[in-house]
C-alpha positions in Angstrom: -66.7 200.2 -9.7 -66.5 203.1 -7.2 -65.1 203.2 -3.7 -68.2 201.5 -2.3 -67.8 198.6 -4.6 -64.1 198.2 -3.9 -64.5 198.2 -0.1 -67.1 196.9 2.4 -67.9 198.2 5.8 -66.6 196.4 8.8 -69.6 194.8 10.5 -68.6 195.6 14.1 -66.7 198.9 13.6 -68.6 201.7 11.9 -66.4 203.9 9.8 -63.8 201.2 9.1 -63.6 199.7 5.6 -62.4 196.3 4.6 -61.3 194.9 1.3 -63.9 192.9 -0.7 -64.4 189.3 0.6 -61.6 187.0 -0.5 -59.0 189.6 -0.8 -56.2 190.2 1.7 -55.8 193.6 3.2 -53.3 195.8 1.4 -49.8 195.2 2.7 -50.6 191.8 4.2 -48.4 189.9 1.7 -46.0 187.3 2.9 -42.9 189.4 2.3 -44.1 192.4 4.3 -42.3 192.9 7.6 -44.3 193.4 10.8 -43.4 196.5 12.9 -40.9 195.8 15.6 -43.3 196.5 18.4 -45.8 193.9 17.2 -44.1 190.9 18.7 -41.2 191.9 21.0 -40.4 188.4 22.2 -40.2 187.1 18.6 -38.0 190.0 17.4 -35.6 189.6 20.4 -35.4 185.9 20.0 -34.3 186.4 16.4 -31.4 188.5 17.8 -30.5 185.9 20.4 -32.3 187.6 23.3 -34.9 185.5 24.9 -37.5 186.9 27.3 -35.6 185.1 30.0 -32.3 186.9 29.1 -34.0 190.3 29.0 -35.5 189.6 32.5 -32.2 188.5 33.8 -30.5 191.7 32.6 -33.3 193.8 34.0 -33.0 192.1 37.4 -29.3 192.7 37.3 -29.8 196.4 36.8 -32.3 196.5 39.7 -29.8 194.7 41.9 -27.2 197.3 41.0 -29.7 200.0 41.9 -30.1 198.3 45.3 -26.3 198.4 45.8 -26.3 202.1 45.0 -29.0 202.8 47.7 -27.5 205.0 50.4 -24.4 206.1 48.4 -26.5 207.9 45.7 -29.9 209.5 45.6 -32.5 207.7 43.5 -32.5 210.3 40.8 -28.7 209.8 40.4 -28.9 206.1 39.6 -29.0 206.6 35.9 -25.9 208.7 36.0 -24.1 205.8 37.6 -25.7 202.8 35.9 -25.7 204.0 32.3 -22.0 204.8 32.0 -21.1 201.5 33.5 -23.5 199.6 31.2 -21.7 201.3 28.3 -18.3 200.6 29.8 -19.2 196.9 30.3 -20.5 196.6 26.7 -17.3 198.2 25.3 -15.2 196.0 27.5 -16.9 192.9 26.0 -16.5 194.2 22.5 -12.8 195.1 22.9 -11.9 191.8 24.6 -10.8 190.0 21.5 -8.3 192.6 20.4 -7.2 194.2 23.6 -3.7 192.6 23.7 -3.0 193.4 20.1 -3.9 197.1 20.7 -1.8 197.2 23.8 1.2 195.7 21.9 0.9 198.3 19.2 0.4 201.1 21.7 3.6 200.1 23.6 5.6 199.9 20.4 4.7 203.5 19.4 7.3 206.1 20.4 6.0 208.7 22.9 6.6 211.6 20.5 4.0 210.1 18.0 1.5 212.7 16.9 -1.8 212.1 18.8 -3.9 212.0 15.6 -1.5 209.5 14.0 -1.4 207.4 17.2 -5.2 207.4 17.2 -5.4 206.2 13.6 -2.8 203.5 14.2 -4.6 202.2 17.3 -8.0 202.3 15.5 -6.5 200.2 12.7 -5.1 197.7 15.3 -8.5 197.5 17.0 -10.3 197.1 13.7 -12.7 200.0 14.6 -13.0 203.4 16.0 -12.9 202.3 19.6 -10.0 200.9 21.6 -8.6 200.7 25.1 -4.8 200.7 25.9 -5.2 200.3 29.6 -3.7 197.1 31.2 -7.0 196.6 33.0 -10.3 195.1 32.1 -13.5 195.7 34.0 -13.2 192.3 35.6 -9.7 193.1 36.8 -11.0 196.2 38.5 -13.9 194.3 40.0 -11.5 191.8 41.5 -9.2 194.4 43.1 -9.1 195.7 46.6 -10.9 198.9 47.3 -7.7 200.9 48.0 -6.5 200.7 44.4 -9.9 200.8 42.7 -10.3 204.5 42.1 -6.8 205.2 40.5 -7.0 202.1 38.4 -10.5 202.9 37.2 -9.3 206.3 36.2 -6.3 204.7 34.4 -8.8 202.3 32.7 -11.0 205.2 31.5 -8.0 207.2 30.3 -7.0 204.2 28.1 -10.1 204.5 25.9 -10.0 206.2 22.5 -10.8 209.9 22.5 -14.4 209.4 21.2 -15.2 207.2 24.2 -13.5 209.4 26.7 -15.6 212.3 25.4 -18.8 210.4 26.1 -17.8 209.0 29.4 -15.9 211.9 30.9 -17.6 214.9 29.3 -21.2 213.8 28.5 -21.8 211.4 31.4 -19.5 213.5 33.7 -18.1 210.3 35.2 -15.2 211.9 37.1 -17.9 213.8 39.2 -19.7 210.5 39.8 -16.4 208.9 41.0 -15.7 211.5 43.6 
């Protein structure tokens, strides 16, 4: 049996070939995964994100953009929103071990080698990211405007070196805060 016998022409699409009648297309088995883009809502719901949650988060970002109007030019919104989305995500991730990391950081003598200090704090955090600042993002949000900038700088300085590199050097957050 040649190629013509193994395949049949699709009736409504010239040039497209189908498997013989009664056979499933190649790769259509039960165990084969569908591409992620095929059904976004289904993929996200598996991860705990419903379409409603995604829309709520998108609306939150647009409301933040509305707050930035006047203080920043529209093309600068990403330079403000993206770092703070990252900071908020990190703040949520570090919430469970923040006090333990702070206790370890306070117990270390000031003359501790920076690399050793970093390794000890990473072990206390259970990962490569930690924050030794006494503040959380919610604490900063609840403060009066007069103390916000110095406390935000203190909060950012409390992150591990890898996060500080991203926030301060790559996102250029100090420039945004001026």
